N, C-alpha and C positions, 0 to 999 in steps of 0.2 A: 504494500500500500504506500502511496506517496506520503512524504512528510510535508504537511501543509504549513503555510506561512502562519506566524503567531496570531494573525487576525482571525484565522479560522480555528486555531487550537483552543481559543478561549471559549468556544461554544461547548455547552454541556449537553449536547444531543447529537444524534446522527446528522451528519451534514446532508443538506437537502438541496436539490437542484431542480429547477423548472425550465421548460422550453416553450417558446412560442415561435411557430414557423409561419412565415408568409410566403405565398407564391406556389411554386410548382411541385409536382411529385418528386422531382430531383432534390429539392430542398428538404422534403420530408425524409427521403432516404438518408441524406447527410445528417440531419438532426438525429436520427436513430443511431447512427455511428457515433456521434458525439455523446449521446446518452449512454451508450455502452462503455465508452471510455470513462465517463464520470462514474458509472457503476463499478468499474474495475478499480477506481480510485477510492471507493468507499462511500460514495454518495447514494442517497435514496432519491429516486425520481418522484416528484410530486407535481401537483397542479400549481398554477400561478397564485391561486387564492389560499394556498396552504403554507404561507410564510416561508418561502424558500430562502436559503442563504445565498444562492446564486441563481440569477435568471439569465438564460441565454436566448437572445432574439436572433433568429436566422432570417435575414431580410431578402426582399425581392426588389428588382429594379425595373420591372416591365412598364409601369405607369408612373405618372406624376404623383400618385398617392403614396408612394413609398415613404417619403419624409413624414407626411402627416400620420400614417399608420404607426411608424416607428415611434414618433413622439407621443402618441396617445398611449401606446403600450407601456413605454417607460414611465410616463406620468402616473398611469394607473398603478403600476407595480410599486413605485416609490411611495405613492400615497397610502397604499395598503400596508407596505412594509418598508419603513424609512431606512432600514439597515441593509436592504438587499443589494448584492453586488451584481450590477447589470453589465453583461458582456454582449456586444453586438457583432455579428459576423454576417457573411453572405454577400450577395451581389451589390446591394446598396452600400454596404460598408466599404467595399472595394472602390466604388465609384465616388462616394461622397464622405470620406472619412472625417473631414473637418466639420461638416454639417452635423454628423452624428456625435462627434466628440463634444460639440457645443450644447447638446441636449442635456439639461440638468438631470443628474442621476446616473448618467452613463459613466462607467469606470474603465471599460476596455473596448477597443475597436480593433478587430483583426481582419486582414484582407484574405484573398483567396489562397495565398501561399502559406498563411499562418494559422488558419482557423482550426486545422486538425491537431495543432499543438495547444489547443485552448486549455486543457486540464493543467498542463505544465505552467502555462502563463498565469492561471489562477493561483496555482501553488506559490508562485513567486510574487503574487500581487501585494501591493501596499495600498490599503484602502484609502489612504490620504492622497493618492496620486491617480491620475487618469492615464491609462496606457493606450497608445495608438501605434499600431505596427501594421502598415499596409505597404507592401512592396510593389514594384513595377509589374504590371500584368504580363509583360513579355518574358518575365522570369518564371512564370508559372508553367511548369512543364511536367510535373508529376501527376499521375492519375491515382487518386485515392478511392479504392473500392468502397461501396456503401450499399446497405440494404435496410429497409425499414422493418421493424419488428414491434411487437406490442399488441397489434391486432393479428391474431393467428390466422385469420381468414385469408388475407392477401398480403403480399410484400412487394414494395417498390424496389426493384433491383437496378442500381445505377450501372449501366454498361458503357457509358461514354460521357465525356465532359468537354466543354469548350466548343468553339465553332470557327471554321475557316471561311464562312460566308459573312459578308459584311453588308447585310441589307440596310437600306438607307435609314430605316426607322429604329434599328435595334442596337441596344447597348450590351447585349450578352457577350460578344467577343471581347469587349472592353472590361467586362466584369469577371469573365471566366477564362479568358485566354484562348489559345489555339486548340483545335480538336485533338483529343487523345483518349486512349482507352487501355485497359489491361489486355493481356492475351486471352484467347478463348479458354484455356485451361484455368487461368486465374478467375475468370468470370464464372466458369462452371463451379469452382470451389465456393464462391460467394453464394451462388444459387443453392448449393447443397446445404450451406449453413442456414439459409432461409427455410429450406425444406425441413431441416432438423428442428427448427423453431416452431414448426407446425403449419406453415403456410400451405394452403391448398391451391392458391393462385399467385403467380408471380407476374408483375407488370414490369416490362422492360422499359427503362426510362433513361433519359439523358438530355443534352441540349440539342443534339442532331444525331439521333441514334443510327440513322441509315449510313452515317459516316464511320460507324464502328470499324476498328482495325487500323485507322490512320494513326501513326505512320508505320505500323509494324506488319502490314501486308495481309492481315486477316480481313474477312468481309462479314457483313451483317448476316447474310444468308447462311454462311458457314456456321456462325454462332447459333443461329436458330436451329439448324439441323442437329447440332450437338446438344443443345438444351432439350430438344424433343426426345432425346434418348435417356434423359435422366430418370431414374426410378423415384417413386414416392411423391410425385407431383401430378395434380390433375389438370391444371390449366396454366397456360401462358397467354399474356395479352400484350400486344405491341402498343406502346403509347405513341405520341405524335411523331410522324415520319414525313419528311419532305417528299413531295410528289415526284421530283426528278430522281430520288433515290429509292422510291418504291417500284422495284422492277417487276416485270412479268414473272420472273422466277420466284420472287417473294410471294406474290399473290397466289401463284399456283401452289406453292408450298403450304401456305395457310389453308387453302381450299382442301388440300389432301390430308392435312394433319388432324389428328384426333385431339391434340392438346392445345394447339394455337387457336385462339378464339376468332370467330368471324366478326371482328370489330376493328375498325381502322379510324384513326384520327389524322386527317391530312390537311395541313395548313393551305389555304387558298390566298387569303389576305385581300385579293381583289378579283372580280370577274371581268375586269377591263385590261386588255393587253397593254394599253398605254400607261395605266397606273402600275402594272406589274413591272414594266420597264423602268419607270421612275423609282420604284421601290428597290430596284436591283435584284429582283427575284430571278431564279435560274430556270424558269419554265414559263410557258404561256398557257392560255386557256385550253388550247387544243390538246396539249399533253395532259392537263388536269382532267379534262373530260374523258380522255382515253383511259386513265387510271380508274376513274369511278365506274365506267361501263365495263371494264375488264373484271373488276371485283364483283359487280352485280351479275355479270354473265356466269361466273363460276360459283358465286355464293349469293343467290337471290335474296336471302334473308339477312345478309350481313348488315351490321350497323355501321354507318359512316358519319363521323363528326367532322366539322369544318371550322377552321379559324378564319375570321374576316375582320379587317380593320376599316373603320369608316372615317372619312374626313382627312385622308392623306392629302398633302399639298398637290394641287392640280386636279383633284377630284371634283369635276363639275357635276351639275345635276344630271347631265346626259351620261357621263361616265359612271356615276353611281347607279343610274338606271340599268346600265349594262351589267353591273354586278347583280342587281336584283333579278333581272331576267335570266342571267346565267344560272343562278342558284335555283330558280324556279324550274328550270329545265332538267336539273340533275336529280337522280334518285338518292339524295342524301337524307340523313336522319335527324340531325340537329346542328345548330351553329353555336360557336363561341364567338361573341361579337365584342370587339375592343374599339373604343374611341381613340383615335390617334392623339397622342400627346407629344409635345416637343421634348426631346431628350438631348442633353448636352453632348457635344462631340459626335453627333450623328450627321451624316451628309444631308439628311432631309431638311436640316435647318437652313441649308443654302438654296433650297428650291423655292420658286415663286408659286403663287396661286394658293396662299394660305386659306383654309376654309374656316369661316366663323364658328366659334364654339357652339352657338345655338344650332347651327346647321349640322355640325358633327353629331350632336346629341340627338337631334331629330332623326337622323339617318340610323343611329344606333337603335333607337326605339323601334323604328320600322323593321330592321333586320331581326331584332329579338322577337317581335310579333311573328315574323315569318318563321323563325326557328320554332316557336311554339306550334305553329301549324304543321311544320315538317315532322316534329316529334310526335304529335298526336296522330298524324297520318301513318307514321311508321308503326306506332303501337297498334293502331287499328288493323294494320295489315297482318299482324301476328296473332290476332284474336282467334281462338279455336285450336291453336297449336299446343303441343306438349313439349316443354323445354326443360332442360336441366337447370336448376337454380342452386347457387352457392349462397347459403344463408349466413349473414354476418351476426356478430354477437350483441350489437347494441340494442337496447330497448328504449323506445321513445316515450314521451310523456303520455301517450295514449295507450301504452301497453302493447305496442306492436313492434315488430322487427322487420328488416328488409333483406333482400338478397338480389343478385343479378343473374340473369340468364347468360348463356354463352354469348349471345349476341347483344348483351348489354341492356336488356329490358329490366327496369326496376320492378320488383315484386314485393308486396308487403303481406304479412300474415300476423295472426295473434302470437305474441311472444311466447316462446317455449325454449327453455335453456337447452333442451335436448337437440334442437335444430342447429345450434351453433356449429359453424365450420363443417356442415354437412351439405352434400350435393344430392338433390332429390328431383325426380321427375315431377313436374307440376303442369297442370292443365290451365292454360291462360284463357279465362272466360270473362270474368267480371272486371270492370274498370271503374276507378273512382272519378271524381269531378276533374282531376288533373290529367286523366287519361292513363294513369298507372294501374297495373294489374293488382287486384286484391284477391287473395286465395286463402283457403283453409287447408292446412296440411295435416294429413293423417300419417303418422309414422308407421313404416312396415313392421 
């Protein structure tokens, strides 16, 4: 066990650490790795409201709300527990360390190259001083494997980090560095640890997972084929993958696999070729349409999610309508809609044609309404089918629990502890007012 700084030695109780994670599945996998490191150092993991000695905030940088969210969390934590030691890591910490250091109550800010040494940094901490250590992003070259644990049902497995794409709107390469990953064997080892922890489903996650293997010569499809052979796991799910990296071979593989689920999340960002070019995206709408139709041809019941950005510079009313029309023509299942926000050090800042905020938000609302229609139509198309559902452990305030089918339909049922982490055949018949399926499960 680590010998802790005298500040922590004075505590007459087991050291407690809490975590708050903002952003993507990748952040959740990395938070779990940090939590395991703290556990090995003798800390008990608790919730923010349980008077932790240390609070770790893992931040996101996708939108302009990062600063506001971080400030709110710190303020709440310090208000509830004035003595808490607040450490901030993650993408926003890498991009805006000075802004975070200035937040009252923050004691430590670590960048991308330093965050996995957090426990040691806390050990050496002096509570009277604020520590800020954020190196140059070009120096971040090491891949740190991670997987989430705690929820036995599913695990987010980090297979890749960083990005070599420099899309005009995106800060991720500036926050996480160049694309990198472990070897296939090292990734398999991490997957086996997640399986040993009881996961029935593993979600492959990263910044640009289709770029797995860079620069060590492996490929994402080779990784998938090896994972498919692992014993003791029921399901794999591919998280967001770029359309230009989603090859025919990957689509055919998923269609033939018993373990890889018929569920894809494919960023589009715009249905206008003119905007895609301004965004510096590496595909056009014809390729995107081809990917969607190839999936639906081989897997008619596949769930397909789409990322879209509204209000990018130069998006006129006519070009926005191109996006709306394009989406309405595609057999996709739901949208994740983001309102464009200006981010420091991105090339989009140099583009003309800024869209007024009110127009951006109006377009976002319209696409979210379209998403609701697409999702309801997809659910309705599955009514009457029998699907395998993996039930999760959580019980909501109404005494119900939920699970997901292989093609990502959410199903709810009356809470029963015996259903936790089990996969059962369920007949999809009744839907609630939101369109989700409501079932009653009889155990065999």
